[in-house]
N, C-alpha and C positions, 0 to 999 in steps of 0.2 A: 434078775429083774424083779420088779415089785410084785408080780404075780406070785413067784416062789416065796418071796419074803412074807407077803401077807398070808399065804397058806401055811408057812412054817410058824408064823405068829399064832395063827388059829390053833395049830396042833399043840404048841407050847401052853397056850392059855387053857385049852380044853383039858390037857393033862394036869395042869395045876388045879383047875376047878374040880376035877374028878378025884385026884389023889390027895390034895391039900399038902403036897410036898413043898413046903416053904423053903427048906434048906437047899433043895436041888433045882427047883423049877422057877421060883419066884423071881430071882435076879435075872436069869436069861430071858424070861418072858417079859419082864419090865423093860429090859434093854431093847428087845425087839419092838415093843410098843413105842418106846421113846424114839427109836430110829424112824419108825413109820411116821410119827407125828412131826419130827423135825424135817421130814422130806415132803410134807404136804405143801401145796402151792401157797405162798405167803398171803396172797390177797383173795384168790378165788376158791381156795380149798382144792380138793381133788389131787389125784396122783397120776403119774404117767409111768412109763416103763423104767425110768431111772429118776433120781431126784430132779425136780423141775425148777427151771429158772422163772423169773418174773415174766418173761416173754412167751413161755410155753402154756399150753392149755391142757388140762387134765384129760385122761381117757376114762370113759364111763365104766368099762369092764374092770380096769385096774382099780378105779375108785371104789367100785362095788366090793371087791375082795378086801380092800383096805378097811372099809366100813364094817364088813363082817368081822374082821380081825379085832377092830376096836370094840365091837359089841361083845365079842367073846372075852376080851380083856376085862371089860366091865363086869361080866358074869363071874370072872375069876377073882374079882376084888382088886384089880390093878388100877393105878391112876392113869 
């Protein structure tokens, strides 16, 4: 579910930021961020427990973890 994905993304991005290991961590971290962004609600933003459709509404706790992951990605220098 997206709780685990967001937390794993945070871990990858933190590791990248701390080690500057571009060869081993940049690509997986960027892929994790890309997947998170592609799974965001297309109109309202937010995330749910799985990729959400146009008729679903995001969940605040899952969205919070996703936003923390994106903040960590920015800190690591990812797009």
